[in-house]
C-alpha positions in Angstrom: -40.4 73.4 -58.1 -43.9 72.5 -59.5 -46.9 71.4 -57.8 -46.2 67.7 -58.6 -42.8 67.9 -57.3 -43.9 69.3 -54.2 -46.7 66.7 -53.5 -44.0 64.1 -54.1 -41.7 65.7 -51.7 -44.4 66.1 -48.9 -45.5 62.6 -49.5 -41.8 61.2 -49.3 -41.3 63.4 -46.0 -44.6 62.0 -44.6 -43.6 58.4 -45.2 -40.1 58.8 -43.8 -41.7 60.4 -40.7 -44.1 57.7 -40.4 -41.5 55.0 -40.5 -39.1 56.7 -38.2 -41.9 57.2 -35.6 -42.9 53.5 -35.9 -39.3 52.4 -35.5 -38.8 54.5 -32.4 -42.2 53.4 -31.1 -40.9 49.6 -31.4 -37.6 50.5 -30.1 -38.8 52.4 -27.0 -42.0 50.2 -26.1 -40.9 46.9 -27.7 -42.6 44.6 -30.0 -45.8 43.0 -29.2 -44.1 39.5 -29.0 -41.7 41.0 -26.5 -44.7 42.5 -24.5 -46.2 39.0 -24.3 -43.0 37.4 -23.3 -42.4 39.8 -20.7 -46.1 39.4 -19.3 -45.5 35.7 -19.3 -42.2 36.0 -17.1 -43.9 38.4 -14.8 -46.6 35.8 -14.2 -43.9 33.2 -13.6 -42.4 35.5 -10.9 -45.9 35.7 -9.3 -46.2 31.9 -9.3 -42.6 31.7 -7.9 -43.3 34.1 -5.2 -46.7 32.1 -4.3 -44.9 28.8 -4.4 -42.2 30.1 -2.0 -44.6 31.3 0.4 -46.5 28.1 0.4 -43.4 26.1 1.0 -42.9 28.3 4.1 -46.3 27.4 5.2 -45.9 23.9 4.6 -42.7 23.7 6.6 -44.5 25.3 9.5 -47.4 22.7 9.4 -45.4 19.5 8.8 -41.6 20.5 10.1 -40.2 19.5 6.8 -40.1 20.2 2.9 -42.5 19.1 0.7 -41.6 15.9 -1.4 -43.2 17.5 -4.4 -45.2 20.8 -5.4 -48.3 18.8 -5.8 -48.6 18.7 -2.0 -48.8 22.3 -1.7 -52.0 24.3 -1.5 -51.6 26.4 -4.6 -53.4 26.3 -8.0 -51.8 23.6 -10.0 -51.5 25.8 -13.1 -48.9 27.7 -11.0 -46.5 24.7 -10.6 -46.8 23.2 -14.2 -43.8 25.0 -15.4 -41.8 24.9 -12.1 -39.2 22.1 -11.4 -38.7 21.5 -7.8 -35.8 19.9 -5.8 -36.1 19.5 -2.3 -32.8 20.1 -0.5 -31.3 19.7 2.9 -32.5 20.5 6.5 -29.8 21.7 8.8 -30.3 23.5 12.2 -33.9 24.6 11.4 -33.0 25.9 8.0 -34.5 24.3 4.9 -33.0 24.8 1.3 -34.5 23.7 -1.8 -34.3 24.6 -5.6 -37.2 26.2 -7.8 -36.4 26.1 -11.5 -38.2 27.5 -14.5 -37.5 28.8 -18.0 -37.7 32.6 -18.6 -38.3 34.2 -22.0 -36.3 37.2 -21.4 -33.5 38.5 -19.2 -35.1 40.4 -16.3 -34.0 43.1 -14.0 -35.4 45.1 -10.9 -37.0 47.6 -13.3 -39.3 45.1 -14.7 -40.9 44.5 -11.2 -40.6 48.4 -10.2 -44.3 49.1 -11.0 -45.7 45.7 -9.4 -46.6 45.1 -5.8 -44.5 42.0 -4.5 -44.5 41.1 -0.9 -41.2 41.0 1.2 -38.0 41.2 -0.5 -38.8 38.1 -2.9 -39.2 40.2 -5.9 -35.6 41.7 -6.1 -34.2 38.1 -6.3 -36.8 36.7 -8.5 -36.8 39.7 -10.9 -33.1 39.5 -11.7 -32.8 36.6 -13.8 -31.4 35.7 -17.2 -33.2 34.3 -20.3 -33.6 30.5 -20.4 -33.5 28.0 -17.6 -32.9 29.5 -14.1 -32.8 28.0 -10.8 -33.2 29.6 -7.5 -32.0 28.4 -4.3 -34.8 28.8 -1.7 -33.7 29.0 1.9 -36.5 28.9 4.7 -35.9 29.5 8.4 -37.7 30.4 11.5 -38.5 33.9 12.5 -36.5 35.2 15.4 -39.5 36.5 17.4 -41.9 33.7 16.6 -42.1 30.1 15.0 -43.2 31.6 11.5 -41.2 30.3 8.8 -39.9 32.8 6.2 -38.5 31.6 2.8 -36.5 33.8 0.3 -34.1 33.0 -2.7 -30.5 33.3 -1.6 
């Protein structure tokens, strides 16, 4: 093997290694587009948790579900992609629907490294891609009059 052939072989091996490394990196980490979509979905989960908590506070103050999300004390940017459907009130339990569109399917591993209060994260983190609705149930605590809301 002469010098030129050796140089060509080294160049080919280098290019193949570079392409394999790049492909493995994209496969393990994901594309920048998927990273952006996941970030948007996690922000949406944060918004759903904030809205759910605010619905509980609203019920505690007003003894009923809000008619619209606009009546809640949350940043209006948080509710712009959320569809709300007030539901029923029975025996001190309040049900409603919160719906939105997720970019990607989600699972508990998506929220494992993030702090979420209560047990809301588990239910909100498990979702399919596309339009998803969560049934929210709010009820009074056993030891006091505080209202706790969570997806069911």
